[in-house]
N, C-alpha and C positions, 0 to 999 in steps of 0.2 A: 186629560189623559185620553190617550187614543182607545178605540175599542178593539184593538188588536188583541189577539188571543195570546197568552203567555205560554210558550211551549213546555216550559218545566213546572207548570201549575196544574191543578186539577181543572177540567173543563166545567163551566157553570152548569151544565145541564146533567152531569153525573154527580152522584153522591157517593161517598165511601161506603163501601160494604161493611157490616158489621163481622168482626172476627169470631169464630166459633169459641164457645166457652172452654176453657182449660179443664180437662177431666180430673186432674190431680189437685185443682183448687178445692173441689167439693169433697174430697176424701178426709176424713178427720185424722189428725196425726196422732198416732199411738206412742205412747211413752215406752222407752226402751224396757224391754224385760229383764228382770234380774235373774241370773243363772242360778238354778237350784244346785247347791253344793252338799246336799244331804249325803249323798252316796260317798263323796269323797271325804266327808268328816267321819262317816262310819267305818271307811276302810283305811284310814290313815295309818293305822298300825300295820298293815300289810305293805306299805311302801318302803322301799330302801333305797338311800342314797350312798353310793360308794364313790371315792376319790382314788384315783390311781389304778383303776382297772386298765389291763392292756387293751387298746382300743381294737387291735385286730381280732382279739379274743371275743370282746363284746360284739364286734361285727358279725363273727361266725355264729355267735348264739342267735343274733337277730336274723341271719339266713336261715338257720335250722328252724326258728320259729315262724318264718315266712313258708318254709317248704312244708311244715306240719300243719300250717293254719292254726296256730295256737298263739297266745300272748307270749311275749318275750320273756316276761318274768317267770312263766311256768317252766320254760326250757332251762334258764338260768338256775332256778330252784332245784330242778331234777339233777342237773349237772353237779351243782355244789353238794346236794345231798349224797351223790355217788362219790365225789371226792372226800367228803367227811367220812363217810363209812369206811373207804379204802385206808384213810389214815388211821381211823380208830382200831382196824383189824391189823394194822401194821403193814399193809401192801404198799403204802404210800410213806416213803421215809421224807420228812422235813427236818432238815438240819440248818437252822439258822446260823450265820456267822456274822461277826461284827462289821460293820459298813464304816469305813473310816469318814465318809462324808456326813454321816447322821448319827444321832445318838442311839438310834434303834438299830436292831439287827436287820439282815437282808436274806432272802431266800433265793435270789437271783445268782447265777454262777459267776464267778469272777474269771476273766480271761487274762489277768496279770497287768491289764491296762489301769492306770489311776481311774478313780471313779468320776473325778471332775478335772477340768482343765481351768487354769487361772487366765481370766482375760486381761487386757491392759487396764481396765477398770477396777480390777481385783475381785469381780464378782466370779462365783463358781458357777461353771456350766456342767449339767450333768451329762455324762457320756451316753446314757441311755435316753436322753431326751426328758423332756418334762411331763412324763405321764402322769404325774400328781396333779397336773392341771386338769386332766380330763375327769369329768363328773358322769357317772353312769347311775341311772335311776331304774329301778324294776318294781313290779307290783307282784302281788299274790305270794308274798313271803310270810311264813309263819313267824310269830314272835320268838318262839323256840330256837328256830334256825338262826335268826338274827342274833339272839343272844349267844348261842354257841360259836358263831364265827367271831363275835365281838370278843368273847372271853378268850377264845384261843389266840386271837391277834394281839391281845393286851399284854401288859407286862406280866401279869399272872401266868400267862401261857408261853407263846413263842417270842413275843416282844417284837413283832414284825408289823410294818403298815398293812392295814387291812386290805387294801387294794392289791398288794403283792400275794397275800394269801389267797384271795379269792381268784386272782389270775391263775395262780399254781394249780388250784383245785379245778378250775374250768379247763385248764390245758391238758390235765391229767383225764378229765371226764371226756373231753373232746376226742383225745387219742383212743380211748376205750370205745367211743361211739364210731369212730372211723374204722376200727378194727371189727366191730361187730359184737363187741363184749357188752356194750350197753345199748339197749333197745329203748327207743322213745316211741310209744304207741299213742296217738291222739285218741280220745274218746269224744263221741259226739255229744254235744251239750245244747240242749234246747233252752234258747234264751229268750224266744218271742213266740207269741201265739198269733194265729191268724183266724178270721172269722170264716166259717164254712157257710155259704148261703144255703137255705134249704128252700124247696119248692120250685116251681117253673116259672120263669120270667120271660 
């Protein structure tokens, strides 16, 4: 072999330099922490899940909650309590009528159009859309309020879907809020404490 130098190899007089150690190799790998669900289990009774609430109405509740910097559930609860009070006083008249597309009654006004149209496949398509697919979740509801709404929507009460009842109460209360008849006044709530450092540093 010739003593010619290989242009692609490492010269004989040079040695390869050691690479610096990887700082992440020396760190211990921590096991993933499990989330503490104690608060959620404790407040599970204050959570409500309703199907069929009008999405535009639920969005307006969220907007008001964002404007007032309060949780969505508290705004929804205040509006529903206002609607329930108006119904119990007789200020809000709820007169359900038969719905030919369902077994239950309905609160929504009829415009003379058929409730459903028959497609070629024979399945019915709701004229108002499929709002029953919309699921709305709120927190900070008292069990009494949930029970009162459930009983009123049940067959013992108005026999209407609970989503329709909630949408009606919310829409009534939102109109009152827009007119200025209903005031929602947020109250400051201390949720955290901070440490006050004493002495001169």
